[in-house]
Gaussian input, Z-matrix of N, CA and C with variables (Angstrom, degrees):
# hf/3-21g

backbone

0 1
 N
 C     1     B1
 C     2     B2     1     A1
 N     3     B3     2     A2     1     D1
 C     4     B4     3     A3     2     D2
 C     5     B5     4     A4     3     D3
 N     6     B6     5     A5     4     D4
 C     7     B7     6     A6     5     D5
 C     8     B8     7     A7     6     D6
 N     9     B9     8     A8     7     D7
 C    10    B10     9     A9     8     D8
 C    11    B11    10    A10     9     D9
 N    12    B12    11    A11    10    D10
 C    13    B13    12    A12    11    D11
 C    14    B14    13    A13    12    D12
 N    15    B15    14    A14    13    D13
 C    16    B16    15    A15    14    D14
 C    17    B17    16    A16    15    D15
 N    18    B18    17    A17    16    D16
 C    19    B19    18    A18    17    D17
 C    20    B20    19    A19    18    D18
 N    21    B21    20    A20    19    D19
 C    22    B22    21    A21    20    D20
 C    23    B23    22    A22    21    D21
 N    24    B24    23    A23    22    D22
 C    25    B25    24    A24    23    D23
 C    26    B26    25    A25    24    D24
 N    27    B27    26    A26    25    D25
 C    28    B28    27    A27    26    D26
 C    29    B29    28    A28    27    D27
 N    30    B30    29    A29    28    D28
 C    31    B31    30    A30    29    D29
 C    32    B32    31    A31    30    D30
 N    33    B33    32    A32    31    D31
 C    34    B34    33    A33    32    D32
 C    35    B35    34    A34    33    D33
 N    36    B36    35    A35    34    D34
 C    37    B37    36    A36    35    D35
 C    38    B38    37    A37    36    D36
 N    39    B39    38    A38    37    D37
 C    40    B40    39    A39    38    D38
 C    41    B41    40    A40    39    D39
 N    42    B42    41    A41    40    D40
 C    43    B43    42    A42    41    D41
 C    44    B44    43    A43    42    D42
 N    45    B45    44    A44    43    D43
 C    46    B46    45    A45    44    D44
 C    47    B47    46    A46    45    D45
 N    48    B48    47    A47    46    D46
 C    49    B49    48    A48    47    D47
 C    50    B50    49    A49    48    D48
 N    51    B51    50    A50    49    D49
 C    52    B52    51    A51    50    D50
 C    53    B53    52    A52    51    D51
 N    54    B54    53    A53    52    D52
 C    55    B55    54    A54    53    D53
 C    56    B56    55    A55    54    D54
 N    57    B57    56    A56    55    D55
 C    58    B58    57    A57    56    D56
 C    59    B59    58    A58    57    D57
 N    60    B60    59    A59    58    D58
 C    61    B61    60    A60    59    D59
 C    62    B62    61    A61    60    D60
 N    63    B63    62    A62    61    D61
 C    64    B64    63    A63    62    D62
 C    65    B65    64    A64    63    D63
 N    66    B66    65    A65    64    D64
 C    67    B67    66    A66    65    D65
 C    68    B68    67    A67    66    D66
 N    69    B69    68    A68    67    D67
 C    70    B70    69    A69    68    D68
 C    71    B71    70    A70    69    D69
 N    72    B72    71    A71    70    D70
 C    73    B73    72    A72    71    D71
 C    74    B74    73    A73    72    D72
 N    75    B75    74    A74    73    D73
 C    76    B76    75    A75    74    D74
 C    77    B77    76    A76    75    D75
 N    78    B78    77    A77    76    D76
 C    79    B79    78    A78    77    D77
 C    80    B80    79    A79    78    D78
 N    81    B81    80    A80    79    D79
 C    82    B82    81    A81    80    D80
 C    83    B83    82    A82    81    D81
 N    84    B84    83    A83    82    D82
 C    85    B85    84    A84    83    D83
 C    86    B86    85    A85    84    D84
 N    87    B87    86    A86    85    D85
 C    88    B88    87    A87    86    D86
 C    89    B89    88    A88    87    D87
 N    90    B90    89    A89    88    D88
 C    91    B91    90    A90    89    D89
 C    92    B92    91    A91    90    D90
 N    93    B93    92    A92    91    D91
 C    94    B94    93    A93    92    D92
 C    95    B95    94    A94    93    D93
 N    96    B96    95    A95    94    D94
 C    97    B97    96    A96    95    D95
 C    98    B98    97    A97    96    D96
 N    99    B99    98    A98    97    D97
 C   100   B100    99    A99    98    D98
 C   101   B101   100   A100    99    D99
 N   102   B102   101   A101   100   D100
 C   103   B103   102   A102   101   D101
 C   104   B104   103   A103   102   D102
 N   105   B105   104   A104   103   D103
 C   106   B106   105   A105   104   D104
 C   107   B107   106   A106   105   D105
 N   108   B108   107   A107   106   D106
 C   109   B109   108   A108   107   D107
 C   110   B110   109   A109   108   D108
 N   111   B111   110   A110   109   D109
 C   112   B112   111   A111   110   D110
 C   113   B113   112   A112   111   D111
 N   114   B114   113   A113   112   D112
 C   115   B115   114   A114   113   D113
 C   116   B116   115   A115   114   D114
 N   117   B117   116   A116   115   D115
 C   118   B118   117   A117   116   D116
 C   119   B119   118   A118   117   D117
 N   120   B120   119   A119   118   D118
 C   121   B121   120   A120   119   D119
 C   122   B122   121   A121   120   D120
 N   123   B123   122   A122   121   D121
 C   124   B124   123   A123   122   D122
 C   125   B125   124   A124   123   D123
 N   126   B126   125   A125   124   D124
 C   127   B127   126   A126   125   D125
 C   128   B128   127   A127   126   D126
 N   129   B129   128   A128   127   D127
 C   130   B130   129   A129   128   D128
 C   131   B131   130   A130   129   D129
 N   132   B132   131   A131   130   D130
 C   133   B133   132   A132   131   D131
 C   134   B134   133   A133   132   D132
 N   135   B135   134   A134   133   D133
 C   136   B136   135   A135   134   D134
 C   137   B137   136   A136   135   D135
 N   138   B138   137   A137   136   D136
 C   139   B139   138   A138   137   D137
 C   140   B140   139   A139   138   D138
 N   141   B141   140   A140   139   D139
 C   142   B142   141   A141   140   D140
 C   143   B143   142   A142   141   D141
 N   144   B144   143   A143   142   D142
 C   145   B145   144   A144   143   D143
 C   146   B146   145   A145   144   D144
 N   147   B147   146   A146   145   D145
 C   148   B148   147   A147   146   D146
 C   149   B149   148   A148   147   D147
 N   150   B150   149   A149   148   D148
 C   151   B151   150   A150   149   D149
 C   152   B152   151   A151   150   D150
 N   153   B153   152   A152   151   D151
 C   154   B154   153   A153   152   D152
 C   155   B155   154   A154   153   D153
 N   156   B156   155   A155   154   D154
 C   157   B157   156   A156   155   D155
 C   158   B158   157   A157   156   D156
 N   159   B159   158   A158   157   D157
 C   160   B160   159   A159   158   D158
 C   161   B161   160   A160   159   D159
 N   162   B162   161   A161   160   D160
 C   163   B163   162   A162   161   D161
 C   164   B164   163   A163   162   D162
 N   165   B165   164   A164   163   D163
 C   166   B166   165   A165   164   D164
 C   167   B167   166   A166   165   D165
 N   168   B168   167   A167   166   D166
 C   169   B169   168   A168   167   D167
 C   170   B170   169   A169   168   D168
 N   171   B171   170   A170   169   D169
 C   172   B172   171   A171   170   D170
 C   173   B173   172   A172   171   D171
 N   174   B174   173   A173   172   D172
 C   175   B175   174   A174   173   D173
 C   176   B176   175   A175   174   D174
 N   177   B177   176   A176   175   D175
 C   178   B178   177   A177   176   D176
 C   179   B179   178   A178   177   D177
 N   180   B180   179   A179   178   D178
 C   181   B181   180   A180   179   D179
 C   182   B182   181   A181   180   D180
 N   183   B183   182   A182   181   D181
 C   184   B184   183   A183   182   D182
 C   185   B185   184   A184   183   D183
 N   186   B186   185   A185   184   D184
 C   187   B187   186   A186   185   D185
 C   188   B188   187   A187   186   D186
 N   189   B189   188   A188   187   D187
 C   190   B190   189   A189   188   D188
 C   191   B191   190   A190   189   D189
 N   192   B192   191   A191   190   D190
 C   193   B193   192   A192   191   D191
 C   194   B194   193   A193   192   D192
 N   195   B195   194   A194   193   D193
 C   196   B196   195   A195   194   D194
 C   197   B197   196   A196   195   D195

   B1=1.4389
   B2=1.4880
   B3=1.3119
   B4=1.4550
   B5=1.4996
   B6=1.3236
   B7=1.4617
   B8=1.5122
   B9=1.3175
   B10=1.4657
   B11=1.5103
   B12=1.3144
   B13=1.5363
   B14=1.5547
   B15=1.3259
   B16=1.4595
   B17=1.4735
   B18=1.3148
   B19=1.4834
   B20=1.5486
   B21=1.2796
   B22=1.4553
   B23=1.5445
   B24=1.3244
   B25=1.4640
   B26=1.5280
   B27=1.2902
   B28=1.4725
   B29=1.5311
   B30=1.3098
   B31=1.4686
   B32=1.5272
   B33=1.2864
   B34=1.4682
   B35=1.5294
   B36=1.3275
   B37=1.5037
   B38=1.5311
   B39=1.3437
   B40=1.4404
   B41=1.5447
   B42=1.3119
   B43=1.4945
   B44=1.5157
   B45=1.3573
   B46=1.4740
   B47=1.5497
   B48=1.3242
   B49=1.5091
   B50=1.5559
   B51=1.3248
   B52=1.4353
   B53=1.5179
   B54=1.2993
   B55=1.4925
   B56=1.5019
   B57=1.3558
   B58=1.4171
   B59=1.5292
   B60=1.3387
   B61=1.4353
   B62=1.5232
   B63=1.3454
   B64=1.4651
   B65=1.5555
   B66=1.2990
   B67=1.4249
   B68=1.4867
   B69=1.3202
   B70=1.5169
   B71=1.5234
   B72=1.3657
   B73=1.5058
   B74=1.5481
   B75=1.3279
   B76=1.4696
   B77=1.5442
   B78=1.2395
   B79=1.4511
   B80=1.5720
   B81=1.3367
   B82=1.4742
   B83=1.5413
   B84=1.3516
   B85=1.4284
   B86=1.5364
   B87=1.3419
   B88=1.4321
   B89=1.4892
   B90=1.3721
   B91=1.4923
   B92=1.5521
   B93=1.3463
   B94=1.4304
   B95=1.5477
   B96=1.2874
   B97=1.5185
   B98=1.5168
   B99=1.3052
   B100=1.5017
   B101=1.5053
   B102=1.3528
   B103=1.3960
   B104=1.5292
   B105=1.3490
   B106=1.4631
   B107=1.5471
   B108=1.3310
   B109=1.4479
   B110=1.5083
   B111=1.3197
   B112=1.4275
   B113=1.5250
   B114=1.3025
   B115=1.4288
   B116=1.5163
   B117=1.4017
   B118=1.4708
   B119=1.5328
   B120=1.3277
   B121=1.4876
   B122=1.5010
   B123=1.2989
   B124=1.5095
   B125=1.5139
   B126=1.3293
   B127=1.4068
   B128=1.4831
   B129=1.4021
   B130=1.4857
   B131=1.4987
   B132=1.3689
   B133=1.4469
   B134=1.5235
   B135=1.2619
   B136=1.4491
   B137=1.5569
   B138=1.2696
   B139=1.5032
   B140=1.4904
   B141=1.3619
   B142=1.4811
   B143=1.5344
   B144=1.3220
   B145=1.4512
   B146=1.5784
   B147=1.3097
   B148=1.4408
   B149=1.5452
   B150=1.3005
   B151=1.4522
   B152=1.5883
   B153=1.3080
   B154=1.4622
   B155=1.4982
   B156=1.2702
   B157=1.4924
   B158=1.5240
   B159=1.3150
   B160=1.4766
   B161=1.5448
   B162=1.3182
   B163=1.4836
   B164=1.5473
   B165=1.3150
   B166=1.4993
   B167=1.5599
   B168=1.3395
   B169=1.4898
   B170=1.5182
   B171=1.3389
   B172=1.4796
   B173=1.5297
   B174=1.3014
   B175=1.4304
   B176=1.5449
   B177=1.3018
   B178=1.4429
   B179=1.4693
   B180=1.3356
   B181=1.4988
   B182=1.5212
   B183=1.3391
   B184=1.4602
   B185=1.4909
   B186=1.3506
   B187=1.5091
   B188=1.5557
   B189=1.2707
   B190=1.4586
   B191=1.5375
   B192=1.3093
   B193=1.4677
   B194=1.5414
   B195=1.3441
   B196=1.4677
   B197=1.4938
   A1=109.97
   A2=117.43
   A3=121.38
   A4=106.23
   A5=117.64
   A6=121.67
   A7=109.21
   A8=119.46
   A9=122.78
   A10=110.48
   A11=114.25
   A12=116.71
   A13=109.86
   A14=117.63
   A15=117.92
   A16=111.16
   A17=115.72
   A18=124.81
   A19=107.77
   A20=114.73
   A21=119.66
   A22=114.37
   A23=113.34
   A24=116.49
   A25=114.72
   A26=117.78
   A27=121.64
   A28=111.35
   A29=114.22
   A30=118.09
   A31=111.54
   A32=115.86
   A33=120.08
   A34=112.15
   A35=115.78
   A36=118.49
   A37=111.98
   A38=118.40
   A39=122.79
   A40=112.41
   A41=115.43
   A42=119.34
   A43=108.86
   A44=117.57
   A45=120.50
   A46=110.82
   A47=114.48
   A48=119.26
   A49=110.16
   A50=116.68
   A51=118.86
   A52=110.40
   A53=118.91
   A54=120.29
   A55=108.91
   A56=117.72
   A57=122.47
   A58=110.27
   A59=117.42
   A60=120.04
   A61=114.49
   A62=115.02
   A63=120.44
   A64=107.02
   A65=120.34
   A66=121.41
   A67=111.83
   A68=117.05
   A69=120.73
   A70=109.20
   A71=115.83
   A72=116.72
   A73=111.09
   A74=117.84
   A75=120.42
   A76=109.04
   A77=119.82
   A78=123.64
   A79=109.88
   A80=114.25
   A81=119.09
   A82=112.72
   A83=114.50
   A84=119.51
   A85=114.89
   A86=117.45
   A87=123.62
   A88=112.39
   A89=120.09
   A90=120.80
   A91=105.13
   A92=114.97
   A93=119.96
   A94=112.60
   A95=117.03
   A96=119.47
   A97=115.06
   A98=114.99
   A99=118.62
   A100=109.87
   A101=116.21
   A102=118.75
   A103=108.21
   A104=118.42
   A105=121.04
   A106=109.93
   A107=114.15
   A108=120.07
   A109=111.38
   A110=118.00
   A111=124.89
   A112=112.09
   A113=118.27
   A114=119.89
   A115=107.00
   A116=114.38
   A117=119.11
   A118=110.70
   A119=116.00
   A120=119.96
   A121=109.23
   A122=113.11
   A123=122.51
   A124=106.35
   A125=115.78
   A126=120.42
   A127=107.62
   A128=115.04
   A129=122.96
   A130=104.59
   A131=117.20
   A132=121.76
   A133=112.74
   A134=117.70
   A135=123.00
   A136=103.56
   A137=115.76
   A138=122.31
   A139=112.00
   A140=115.23
   A141=118.32
   A142=111.99
   A143=116.08
   A144=121.39
   A145=112.52
   A146=116.30
   A147=120.05
   A148=109.34
   A149=115.16
   A150=122.10
   A151=111.96
   A152=116.01
   A153=121.57
   A154=106.62
   A155=118.35
   A156=123.52
   A157=108.15
   A158=114.97
   A159=125.55
   A160=107.93
   A161=117.76
   A162=121.13
   A163=107.09
   A164=118.48
   A165=116.93
   A166=114.76
   A167=114.70
   A168=115.82
   A169=110.58
   A170=115.47
   A171=117.51
   A172=111.38
   A173=118.62
   A174=119.68
   A175=112.08
   A176=118.13
   A177=118.65
   A178=113.88
   A179=116.36
   A180=118.70
   A181=110.92
   A182=117.41
   A183=119.94
   A184=110.66
   A185=115.06
   A186=119.53
   A187=109.18
   A188=118.87
   A189=121.11
   A190=110.57
   A191=116.46
   A192=122.10
   A193=108.29
   A194=115.77
   A195=122.26
   A196=115.00
   D1=136.60
   D2=175.20
   D3=-115.99
   D4=124.00
   D5=-176.04
   D6=-146.29
   D7=130.81
   D8=173.45
   D9=-68.86
   D10=141.19
   D11=175.08
   D12=-118.05
   D13=2.37
   D14=177.93
   D15=167.26
   D16=-174.00
   D17=178.82
   D18=-118.71
   D19=167.56
   D20=177.27
   D21=-59.77
   D22=-27.96
   D23=179.26
   D24=-76.99
   D25=-13.43
   D26=-179.84
   D27=-65.89
   D28=145.86
   D29=174.55
   D30=-82.90
   D31=172.64
   D32=-176.31
   D33=-63.27
   D34=-37.81
   D35=179.18
   D36=-66.42
   D37=-38.00
   D38=177.34
   D39=-65.32
   D40=-42.18
   D41=-179.39
   D42=-68.74
   D43=-39.27
   D44=179.22
   D45=-64.73
   D46=-42.27
   D47=177.93
   D48=-60.81
   D49=-44.40
   D50=-177.83
   D51=-70.09
   D52=-38.38
   D53=178.78
   D54=-64.16
   D55=-43.66
   D56=-179.35
   D57=-60.68
   D58=-43.40
   D59=179.30
   D60=-65.37
   D61=-33.84
   D62=179.42
   D63=-70.45
   D64=-45.51
   D65=-179.66
   D66=-62.94
   D67=-42.33
   D68=178.85
   D69=-61.87
   D70=-41.11
   D71=-179.98
   D72=-65.90
   D73=-37.34
   D74=178.91
   D75=-67.66
   D76=-40.70
   D77=-177.77
   D78=-67.78
   D79=-38.27
   D80=176.09
   D81=-65.56
   D82=-36.05
   D83=-177.22
   D84=-83.00
   D85=3.39
   D86=179.43
   D87=-61.41
   D88=122.29
   D89=-176.85
   D90=-68.03
   D91=149.74
   D92=179.62
   D93=-68.60
   D94=-21.40
   D95=177.86
   D96=-76.11
   D97=-14.45
   D98=-179.04
   D99=-73.43
   D100=128.14
   D101=-179.57
   D102=-114.64
   D103=153.59
   D104=175.44
   D105=85.97
   D106=-161.58
   D107=-178.18
   D108=-72.84
   D109=125.26
   D110=-177.41
   D111=-83.94
   D112=-50.01
   D113=176.70
   D114=-98.09
   D115=112.67
   D116=-174.58
   D117=-91.82
   D118=-43.11
   D119=179.57
   D120=-139.29
   D121=146.81
   D122=174.94
   D123=-131.59
   D124=124.72
   D125=174.94
   D126=-131.41
   D127=134.55
   D128=-178.28
   D129=-112.99
   D130=136.85
   D131=175.39
   D132=-153.29
   D133=157.36
   D134=172.36
   D135=-80.85
   D136=173.88
   D137=-177.03
   D138=-50.69
   D139=-51.29
   D140=-176.11
   D141=-118.73
   D142=12.81
   D143=-178.48
   D144=-90.76
   D145=167.95
   D146=178.10
   D147=-71.74
   D148=151.11
   D149=178.86
   D150=-77.33
   D151=140.58
   D152=175.98
   D153=-112.64
   D154=121.51
   D155=-179.49
   D156=-76.39
   D157=137.74
   D158=176.91
   D159=-116.93
   D160=135.25
   D161=176.13
   D162=-67.21
   D163=120.81
   D164=179.98
   D165=-62.83
   D166=-28.90
   D167=179.84
   D168=-69.74
   D169=-39.91
   D170=177.71
   D171=-69.82
   D172=-35.95
   D173=176.79
   D174=-64.99
   D175=-37.78
   D176=176.08
   D177=-74.52
   D178=-26.63
   D179=173.11
   D180=-67.61
   D181=-30.42
   D182=178.89
   D183=-63.99
   D184=-37.10
   D185=-178.07
   D186=-68.41
   D187=-28.24
   D188=-179.18
   D189=-79.07
   D190=-30.52
   D191=-175.93
   D192=-81.26
   D193=-41.42
   D194=-175.51
   D195=-71.92

C-alpha cells in the first residue's frame, strides 16, 4: 500500500499522529483469515527521496502507546 502521511510542512507530531492512524487502520482492516505477521515491511520516503525502513513491530508498538 502506498499512502501519504503528510507534507513537508508538517511538524514531527503531526506526521507521527498520521502514521499512527494509518497503522491502526491497517491493523483493524486485517482479515481474520490472515495468519502470521501482517505488516512485514514499512518504508517511509519523501516523493523523490530515499526510503527509510521502519521496524513494523516498533511501529505497531507506537500505536499501543499513543
